[in-house]
FIDO-745219 format. One record per atom (N, C-alpha, C): z, x, y. Coordinates in steps of 0.2 Angstrom, whole numbers, plus 5000, padded with zeros to 4 digits. Layout:
! FIDO-745219
ZXY/...
! end
This chain:
! FIDO-745219
508550454942/508550404945/508550414952/508050404958/508350424962/508550374968/509250404974/509150364978/509450374984/509150354988/509250394995/509750314999/510250375004/510750355007/510650365014/510650325019/510650335026/511450305029/511450345033/512050365037/511850375044/512550375048/512350375056/512350345060/512250295059/512150215063/512750205067/512550175071/513050145076/512850115083/513550105088/513150095095/513050155101/512950145103/512350225106/512150205116/512550235118/512250185128/511550215127/511150195133/510550225132/510650265136/509950305135/510250365137/510750435134/511050415129/511250455124/510950465120/511450485115/511050525107/511450495102/511150495096/511450495090/510950515088/511250565079/510850585074/511250565066/510550535063/510650505059/510350575052/510650525046/510750555041/510450525035/510150575031/509850535024/509850565019/510150555016/510550595009/510050595002/509850644998/509350604995/509650644985/509650594982/509750604978/509450604971/509250674969/508650674965/508650714965/507850754960/507850804958/507250854965/507450944965/506750954969/506950944975/507450914980/507250894986/506850914993/507251014990/506551034995/505851054993/505551024988/504750994991/504550914992/504950884993/504950814996/504550805003/504250785006/504250775011/504450685014/504950695019/505650635020/505150605025/505150525027/505150485031/505450435035/505650465043/506150385043/505650325046/505850285046/505550225050/506150175052/505950125056/506250095062/506149995059/506549965056/506449895056/506649875058/506249835065/506449795071/506649715069/506249685065/506849635062/506849605054/507249555054/507049565041/506449535042/506149495046/505649435046/505049495046/505049545050/504649605049/504349645046/503649665044/503549705040/503849795043/503749825041/504549895042/503949925047/504349945053/504149965060/503850035059/503650055067/503350115066/503550175061/503050215057/503450275056/503450325062/504050355060/504250385067/504350445064/504550495060/504350575059/504350555052/504050625048/503950645041/504050735041/504550775035/504850835037/504050865032/504250905032/503550975029/503350975037/502950975039/502650985046/502950895050/503450915053/503450855055/502950805061/502950735060/502450715065/502950665067/502750635075/503050575078/502850545079/502950475079/502950415082/502550425092/502250425095/501950415104/502750395106/503050345103/503550295106/504050355107/504250405102/504750425102/505050515104/504150525102/503750605105/504350645108/504550685109/504950725115/505650685113/505850645111/506550605112/506950615104/506550605099/506750635091/506550695091/506850725084/506950775083/507050775073/506650785071/506550805060/507050855061/507750845054/507550915053/507650905045/507750975043/508250965034/508551005034/509050975028/509651025025/509351035019/508951095012/509051065008/509351085005/510051125006/510551135002/511051065002/510851045006/511350985006/510850915005/510250925006/509750875001/509750825009/509650845011/509950795019/509350815023/508950745024/508550765033/508850715039/508850735044/509450755050/508650695056/508850655058/508450605063/509050605070/508750665073/509250665081/508950615084/509150565088/509050535094/509250535102/508750595104/509250595111/508650545118/509050515121/508850495126/508550415125/509250395120/509250325120/509050265124/508350195120/508150165127/508150105122/508050055128/508349975126/507849995121/507150025119/506749995113/506949995106/507550065107/507550095100/508250065092/508350025098/508750005092/508349955086/508649955079/508649935073/508749975068/508649935061/508749945055/508350035053/508550085054/508350135054/508050175046/507950165041/507750185034/507250265032/507250275027/507050325027/506850325020/506250375016/506350345011/505550405009/505550405003/505050464999/504650444992/504050464993/503850434990/503550514983/503850484978/503550544972/503050494968/502550524968/501950514964/501950454967/501850364963/501750324963/502150304964/502950294968/503450254968/503550294976/503650254981/504050254987/504750224984/505150264986/506050264985/506050244994/506750194994/506850195002/507550165003/507950195005/508750185006/508850125010/509550085009/509650025013/509550035020/509550095023/509550095030/510250095033/510050105041/510750125045/510550105055/511150065055/510949995058/510950055067/510550035072/510650085077/510750015083/511150025087/511149975094/511150005099/510850005102/510850035109/511049975114/511649995119/512049965125/511849985131/511749935134/511449955141/512149955144/
! end
Protein backbone atom coordinates (compact mmCIF):
# COMPACT_ATOMS: atom_id res chain seq x y z
CA UNK A 1 0.00 0.00 0.00
CA UNK A 2 1.38 3.38 -1.00
CA UNK A 3 0.87 6.42 1.17
CA UNK A 4 2.11 10.00 0.92
CA UNK A 5 2.22 12.32 3.90
CA UNK A 6 2.92 16.02 3.51
CA UNK A 7 4.10 18.24 6.35
CA UNK A 8 5.70 21.58 7.04
CA UNK A 9 2.89 23.93 6.15
CA UNK A 10 1.98 26.94 8.23
CA UNK A 11 1.99 30.71 8.22
CA UNK A 12 4.84 32.51 6.52
CA UNK A 13 5.41 36.20 6.03
CA UNK A 14 5.52 37.69 2.57
CA UNK A 15 9.12 37.42 1.45
CA UNK A 16 9.80 34.63 3.90
CA UNK A 17 10.72 30.99 3.42
CA UNK A 18 9.12 27.69 4.21
CA UNK A 19 10.12 24.11 3.48
CA UNK A 20 7.52 21.41 2.91
CA UNK A 21 8.16 17.69 3.11
CA UNK A 22 6.45 14.75 1.47
CA UNK A 23 7.23 11.32 2.90
CA UNK A 24 6.58 8.27 0.75
CA UNK A 25 5.49 5.04 2.37
CA UNK A 26 6.04 2.24 -0.07
CA UNK A 27 8.90 0.62 -1.89
CA UNK A 28 11.66 1.78 -4.22
CA UNK A 29 11.22 5.47 -3.53
CA UNK A 30 14.47 6.30 -5.32
CA UNK A 31 12.96 5.11 -8.61
CA UNK A 32 9.92 7.36 -8.47
CA UNK A 33 9.43 10.91 -9.63
CA UNK A 34 7.53 13.04 -7.15
CA UNK A 35 5.45 16.04 -8.02
CA UNK A 36 4.17 18.90 -5.93
CA UNK A 37 0.94 20.71 -6.73
CA UNK A 38 -0.83 23.69 -5.27
CA UNK A 39 -4.60 23.59 -4.94
CA UNK A 40 -6.15 27.00 -4.78
CA UNK A 41 -9.64 26.19 -3.59
CA UNK A 42 -11.59 23.06 -2.74
CA UNK A 43 -14.05 23.72 -5.53
CA UNK A 44 -11.45 24.00 -8.25
CA UNK A 45 -9.39 21.38 -9.99
CA UNK A 46 -5.84 20.86 -8.88
CA UNK A 47 -3.65 23.86 -9.33
CA UNK A 48 -0.51 24.18 -11.32
CA UNK A 49 2.18 21.55 -11.32
CA UNK A 50 4.95 23.05 -9.34
CA UNK A 51 7.92 20.77 -9.49
CA UNK A 52 8.95 17.19 -10.20
CA UNK A 53 11.90 15.19 -8.98
CA UNK A 54 14.23 13.35 -11.30
CA UNK A 55 14.78 16.26 -13.66
CA UNK A 56 13.21 19.06 -11.64
CA UNK A 57 10.95 21.39 -13.54
CA UNK A 58 9.10 24.31 -12.11
CA UNK A 59 6.07 26.29 -13.03
CA UNK A 60 6.93 29.74 -14.30
CA UNK A 61 5.32 31.39 -11.29
CA UNK A 62 7.76 29.74 -8.89
CA UNK A 63 10.88 29.39 -11.02
CA UNK A 64 13.86 30.73 -9.11
CA UNK A 65 11.98 30.83 -5.81
CA UNK A 66 11.06 27.20 -5.19
CA UNK A 67 13.56 24.36 -5.04
CA UNK A 68 12.83 20.67 -5.09
CA UNK A 69 15.10 18.21 -3.31
CA UNK A 70 14.88 14.63 -2.18
CA UNK A 71 16.47 12.40 0.42
CA UNK A 72 16.19 8.83 -0.80
CA UNK A 73 17.40 7.46 2.53
CA UNK A 74 14.35 9.03 4.19
CA UNK A 75 11.97 8.44 1.27
CA UNK A 76 11.17 12.12 1.42
CA UNK A 77 10.99 14.93 -1.08
CA UNK A 78 11.26 18.56 -0.02
CA UNK A 79 9.90 21.72 -1.52
CA UNK A 80 11.74 24.79 -0.31
CA UNK A 81 9.80 27.97 -0.97
CA UNK A 82 11.70 31.24 -0.77
CA UNK A 83 10.50 34.80 -1.23
CA UNK A 84 6.88 33.93 -0.56
CA UNK A 85 4.36 36.01 -2.50
CA UNK A 86 0.68 36.74 -1.86
CA UNK A 87 -0.29 34.34 -4.65
CA UNK A 88 1.55 31.39 -3.07
CA UNK A 89 -0.89 30.30 -0.34
CA UNK A 90 -2.97 27.18 -0.76
CA UNK A 91 -3.06 23.50 -0.07
CA UNK A 92 0.16 21.90 -1.25
CA UNK A 93 0.01 18.26 -2.22
CA UNK A 94 2.49 15.79 -3.56
CA UNK A 95 1.80 12.84 -5.79
CA UNK A 96 3.49 9.89 -7.40
CA UNK A 97 2.46 7.88 -10.41
CA UNK A 98 3.04 4.14 -10.18
CA UNK A 99 1.98 2.51 -13.40
CA UNK A 100 -1.60 3.56 -14.09
CA UNK A 101 -2.26 4.72 -10.55
CA UNK A 102 -1.63 8.18 -9.16
CA UNK A 103 -1.34 8.48 -5.40
CA UNK A 104 -1.92 11.73 -3.53
CA UNK A 105 -1.27 12.86 -0.02
CA UNK A 106 -3.74 14.86 2.05
CA UNK A 107 -1.79 18.07 1.62
CA UNK A 108 -0.34 20.69 3.89
CA UNK A 109 -1.73 24.21 4.10
CA UNK A 110 0.39 27.28 3.46
CA UNK A 111 -0.77 30.73 4.48
CA UNK A 112 1.11 33.84 3.48
CA UNK A 113 0.70 36.77 5.81
CA UNK A 114 1.47 40.29 4.68
